[in-house]
C-alpha positions in Angstrom: 31.1 30.1 -34.6 30.9 33.1 -32.1 31.3 32.2 -28.4 28.0 33.7 -27.4 26.2 31.6 -29.9 28.1 28.5 -28.7 27.1 29.3 -25.1 23.4 29.8 -26.1 23.5 26.3 -27.7 25.2 24.9 -24.6 22.6 26.5 -22.4 19.7 25.3 -24.5 21.1 21.8 -24.4 21.6 21.9 -20.7 18.1 23.2 -20.2 16.7 20.4 -22.4 18.5 17.9 -20.3 17.1 19.4 -17.1 13.6 19.3 -18.6 13.9 15.6 -19.5 15.4 14.7 -16.1 12.3 16.5 -14.5 9.9 14.7 -16.9 11.5 11.4 -16.1 11.3 12.1 -12.3 7.7 13.0 -12.7 6.8 9.9 -14.7 8.8 7.6 -12.4 7.6 8.8 -9.1 6.3 6.0 -7.1 8.2 3.5 -9.4 11.5 2.1 -8.2 13.2 0.2 -11.1 14.9 -3.0 -10.0 17.9 -4.6 -11.7 16.3 -7.7 -13.1 19.4 -10.2 -12.8 19.7 -9.9 -9.0 16.0 -9.9 -8.6 15.6 -13.1 -10.5 18.6 -14.6 -8.7 16.8 -13.9 -5.4 13.7 -15.5 -6.7 15.5 -18.7 -7.5 14.0 -21.7 -5.5 10.7 -19.6 -4.8 7.3 -19.8 -6.1 6.9 -17.2 -9.0 4.3 -16.1 -11.5 5.5 -15.6 -15.1 3.3 -13.6 -17.5 3.9 -14.1 -21.2 3.6 -11.3 -23.8 1.1 -13.3 -26.0 -2.4 -13.6 -25.0 -3.2 -13.8 -21.2 -0.9 -16.7 -20.5 0.6 -17.2 -17.1 2.7 -19.9 -15.5 3.0 -20.4 -11.8 5.8 -22.6 -10.5 9.1 -22.9 -8.7 11.8 -20.9 -10.4 14.7 -23.4 -10.8 17.4 -21.4 -12.7 17.9 -18.3 -14.8 20.8 -18.0 -17.3 22.7 -15.0 -18.5 20.1 -14.3 -21.3 17.3 -14.4 -18.6 15.6 -17.5 -19.8 13.7 -19.2 -17.1 13.4 -22.8 -15.9 10.4 -23.5 -13.7 9.3 -26.8 -12.1 6.0 -27.8 -10.7 4.4 -25.4 -13.2 0.7 -24.8 -13.7 -0.5 -23.1 -16.9 -3.3 -20.4 -16.7 -4.9 -18.9 -19.7 -7.3 -16.0 -19.2 -7.2 -16.8 -15.6 -8.4 -20.5 -16.0 -6.2 -23.3 -14.8 -5.3 -25.3 -17.8 -3.5 -28.0 -15.9 0.0 -29.1 -14.6 3.0 -29.0 -16.9 5.8 -30.0 -14.7 9.3 -28.7 -15.5 9.3 -26.1 -18.3 11.6 -23.7 -19.9 10.6 -20.1 -21.0 12.6 -18.2 -23.5 13.5 -14.7 -22.3 11.9 -12.9 -25.3 8.4 -14.3 -24.4 8.3 -12.9 -20.9 6.2 -9.8 -20.1 6.9 -9.8 -16.3 8.0 -12.1 -13.4 6.7 -11.7 -9.9 7.1 -13.6 -6.7 3.9 -15.6 -6.0 1.8 -14.5 -3.1 -1.8 -13.4 -3.0 -2.3 -13.2 -6.9 -2.8 -17.0 -7.1 -6.3 -16.6 -5.8 -7.1 -14.2 -8.6 -5.9 -16.7 -11.3 -7.8 -19.6 -9.8 -11.1 -17.7 -9.8 
């Protein structure tokens, strides 16, 4: 392959990478990704809200532990479906692949209880 053609391919590849980086920067502006493992470790012993992927099910409780797969163990757990309190469950384990998001509890509990 001639060197000028190889340089053109490399230049095109570099330009494509730069365009993708710019697109990612534009998409992610205002969004700061957080490494989930340290985030979850920091939440251990605190009140959290866990939203499941399936339906509109949320659990609010104290995060007891997180394992290497990011399975969650909660205590003093209350179940909410479609924002309606369905009752206390106590200690539960949530498998990692069911979790949509985890958040520190604070301010959002009022929305769930209404």
